[in-house]
Legacy VTK file of the C-alpha trace (Angstrom):
# vtk DataFile Version 3.0
C-alpha trace
ASCII
DATASET POLYDATA
POINTS 253 float
0.831 142.749 -118.628
-0.464 141.086 -115.503
-0.785 143.056 -112.170
1.729 141.058 -110.405
4.339 141.667 -113.399
3.563 145.209 -113.324
4.393 145.513 -109.666
7.517 143.402 -110.274
8.533 145.679 -113.036
8.018 148.811 -110.823
9.985 147.334 -107.847
12.879 146.349 -110.256
12.958 149.821 -111.705
13.022 151.539 -108.299
15.622 149.151 -107.077
17.824 149.932 -110.170
17.273 153.543 -109.650
18.356 153.377 -105.974
21.330 151.541 -106.848
22.452 153.955 -109.387
21.487 156.852 -107.094
24.200 155.447 -104.462
26.980 155.406 -107.166
29.893 157.614 -106.051
30.671 160.643 -108.350
34.240 160.991 -109.572
34.301 164.898 -109.624
36.223 166.378 -106.839
34.387 168.759 -104.193
35.799 172.382 -104.226
37.001 174.320 -101.139
37.472 177.990 -101.281
38.331 180.382 -98.725
38.337 184.217 -98.057
39.409 186.368 -95.288
38.262 189.905 -94.475
40.183 192.031 -92.056
42.417 189.125 -91.138
44.335 189.076 -87.716
45.411 186.782 -84.963
42.074 186.112 -83.659
39.952 185.625 -86.860
36.230 184.273 -86.322
36.081 181.052 -88.317
33.152 179.820 -90.431
33.091 176.715 -92.498
30.176 176.275 -94.929
29.524 172.834 -96.327
26.928 172.070 -99.018
26.062 171.155 -102.617
26.642 173.329 -105.603
25.371 176.467 -103.904
28.525 176.218 -101.706
30.970 175.486 -104.392
33.332 177.667 -106.354
33.285 180.401 -103.741
30.149 181.929 -105.045
29.119 183.249 -101.462
32.599 184.690 -100.964
33.821 187.247 -99.909
30.428 188.727 -99.134
29.703 186.298 -96.392
32.806 186.961 -94.294
32.586 190.784 -94.978
28.928 190.894 -93.647
30.019 189.022 -90.465
33.105 191.296 -89.946
30.922 194.292 -90.167
28.502 192.832 -87.584
31.590 192.122 -85.327
32.887 195.767 -85.556
35.833 194.800 -87.832
37.040 191.609 -86.345
38.732 189.458 -88.760
36.596 186.657 -90.395
38.068 183.746 -92.226
35.367 181.712 -94.180
35.829 178.633 -96.147
33.203 177.047 -98.503
33.163 173.283 -99.365
30.921 172.405 -102.221
29.587 168.916 -103.451
28.139 169.852 -106.691
25.212 167.446 -107.603
25.219 165.566 -104.438
22.083 165.095 -102.158
22.604 164.989 -98.371
23.225 161.266 -98.298
26.113 161.473 -100.971
27.484 164.679 -99.448
27.647 163.035 -96.033
29.356 159.832 -97.309
31.960 161.667 -99.456
32.563 164.256 -96.753
33.668 161.363 -94.377
35.505 159.537 -96.964
37.533 162.416 -98.752
37.787 165.092 -96.057
39.199 164.208 -92.603
38.946 166.807 -90.003
42.584 167.456 -90.063
42.343 168.125 -93.863
39.126 170.211 -93.487
40.492 172.280 -90.709
43.730 173.095 -92.176
42.745 176.578 -93.630
41.699 177.356 -90.081
45.243 176.631 -88.760
44.067 173.395 -87.626
41.477 175.041 -85.191
37.834 174.126 -84.941
35.467 176.461 -86.715
33.328 178.837 -84.608
30.490 178.336 -86.941
29.528 175.673 -89.495
26.747 176.243 -91.859
24.879 173.647 -93.845
23.682 174.542 -97.235
21.912 171.500 -98.549
18.514 170.235 -99.630
18.140 171.409 -103.161
19.311 168.131 -104.774
17.313 166.229 -102.232
14.004 167.790 -103.471
15.138 167.758 -107.191
16.245 164.115 -107.076
13.321 163.133 -104.719
15.439 161.121 -102.351
12.679 161.188 -99.691
11.921 163.469 -96.820
13.146 160.929 -94.344
16.470 160.489 -96.038
16.804 164.289 -96.124
16.022 164.508 -92.383
18.387 161.674 -91.448
21.330 162.857 -93.182
21.027 166.523 -92.321
20.969 165.400 -88.737
24.219 163.244 -89.309
25.816 166.258 -90.776
25.106 168.300 -87.785
26.365 165.531 -85.463
29.443 165.175 -87.651
30.335 168.719 -86.903
29.463 168.531 -83.213
32.999 169.527 -82.279
32.210 173.151 -83.781
30.951 175.843 -81.524
27.738 176.190 -83.411
25.986 174.590 -86.427
23.211 176.234 -88.306
21.214 174.835 -91.329
19.685 177.030 -94.131
16.220 175.842 -95.012
16.072 174.294 -98.491
16.033 177.277 -101.047
13.143 177.988 -103.466
13.831 176.680 -106.892
11.919 175.782 -109.903
10.630 172.311 -108.779
7.484 172.567 -111.035
9.395 172.901 -114.415
12.661 171.555 -113.673
14.248 169.789 -116.697
16.858 167.057 -115.771
19.978 167.105 -117.709
19.665 163.617 -119.189
17.046 161.118 -119.975
18.362 158.791 -117.312
18.108 161.569 -114.713
14.429 162.224 -115.918
13.392 158.659 -115.532
15.141 158.166 -112.134
13.508 161.572 -110.964
10.048 160.284 -112.050
10.374 156.850 -110.475
11.800 158.207 -107.097
9.031 160.943 -107.063
6.286 158.454 -107.048
8.110 155.985 -104.870
9.039 158.615 -102.186
6.895 161.690 -102.624
3.550 160.297 -103.983
4.270 161.765 -107.485
4.323 165.370 -106.110
6.541 167.514 -108.007
6.795 170.142 -105.354
8.346 168.790 -102.138
10.176 171.745 -100.690
7.766 172.435 -97.850
7.325 168.703 -97.365
10.919 168.292 -96.682
11.261 171.310 -94.637
8.425 170.356 -92.443
9.870 166.978 -91.937
13.156 168.477 -90.596
11.341 170.878 -88.250
8.856 168.270 -87.006
11.592 165.713 -86.199
14.361 167.994 -85.013
12.954 171.142 -83.600
16.137 171.532 -81.661
18.192 172.371 -84.770
19.084 176.074 -85.572
17.664 176.986 -89.021
18.112 180.029 -90.994
14.921 180.674 -92.967
15.840 181.120 -96.745
12.408 182.819 -97.457
13.867 185.809 -95.857
16.036 186.147 -98.859
13.687 185.066 -101.577
10.252 184.084 -100.601
9.143 181.989 -103.454
10.690 181.162 -106.964
7.724 182.205 -109.087
8.005 185.857 -109.729
11.502 186.079 -108.968
12.939 184.062 -111.868
15.118 186.987 -112.753
17.340 186.041 -109.687
18.002 182.582 -111.120
19.935 181.169 -113.945
18.040 179.434 -116.884
18.004 176.087 -115.023
15.829 177.630 -112.262
18.102 175.812 -109.640
20.961 178.152 -109.192
21.162 181.859 -108.499
22.830 184.204 -110.889
26.391 185.336 -109.972
25.030 188.657 -108.707
22.500 187.036 -106.535
24.907 184.405 -105.115
27.044 187.291 -103.869
23.850 188.861 -102.393
22.956 185.388 -100.858
26.480 185.328 -99.179
25.798 188.782 -97.643
22.315 187.659 -96.466
23.857 184.498 -94.809
26.385 186.612 -93.241
23.804 188.930 -91.830
21.422 186.062 -90.679
24.013 183.908 -88.795
23.637 183.989 -85.158
26.668 185.126 -83.439
27.380 184.550 -79.701
28.076 187.206 -77.090
31.726 186.273 -77.330
31.950 186.479 -81.070
33.226 190.113 -81.135
36.103 189.495 -79.122
LINES 1 254
253 0 1 2 3 4 5 6 7 8 9 10 11 12 13 14 15 16 17 18 19 20 21 22 23 24 25 26 27 28 29 30 31 32 33 34 35 36 37 38 39 40 41 42 43 44 45 46 47 48 49 50 51 52 53 54 55 56 57 58 59 60 61 62 63 64 65 66 67 68 69 70 71 72 73 74 75 76 77 78 79 80 81 82 83 84 85 86 87 88 89 90 91 92 93 94 95 96 97 98 99 100 101 102 103 104 105 106 107 108 109 110 111 112 113 114 115 116 117 118 119 120 121 122 123 124 125 126 127 128 129 130 131 132 133 134 135 136 137 138 139 140 141 142 143 144 145 146 147 148 149 150 151 152 153 154 155 156 157 158 159 160 161 162 163 164 165 166 167 168 169 170 171 172 173 174 175 176 177 178 179 180 181 182 183 184 185 186 187 188 189 190 191 192 193 194 195 196 197 198 199 200 201 202 203 204 205 206 207 208 209 210 211 212 213 214 215 216 217 218 219 220 221 222 223 224 225 226 227 228 229 230 231 232 233 234 235 236 237 238 239 240 241 242 243 244 245 246 247 248 249 250 251 252
């Protein structure tokens, strides 16, 4: 094949991959809520993320940890999980499927006191590029600008090196996008993290490494896919997040 034809084939492959990447998923995101020491003045927390935020995996441990920090004040926490979505798709579906009115219903139509963004794993696994991760993370923060505070959890440490995509198509797409956006690097967690810190130093970020510093040597905390925590450690993760959140001086009132 001539060099020009090779370049054309590569461009077509990337274009096709990007087109398929933008297709909407049909599975419905899940919203789960839990209340600890509920009362008339509950502290309200909304967690939005990918599969790490789905199925209530971090509940009720997160609100329990916050309630303990607030000397027993009631805490209402809801977790909205968009399984399999990168930040671009998550942002798009959030705006299309969850109006603010719908999203805040579990909080009696009140704005959350705290929003936590739990994204980034699919960004790095799918290799959507650091610039896209930064752009749509910032858009998610701006989307919840009506909340009192928004915090981001840095991208969790997962098995980037040996991750096995579920299908042949996913493997091909990951390989193409990895070379197109990430210079064929398999491990891009730090690359994406640094890009966010560099471009938006004003954002409030919780350091995941304070929970699990690295994947290697801690495989027992993860399921066989190397991308998700075990049930036990998802509960521990919820408690960690609850203990790491910044709470304003008025939070205990």
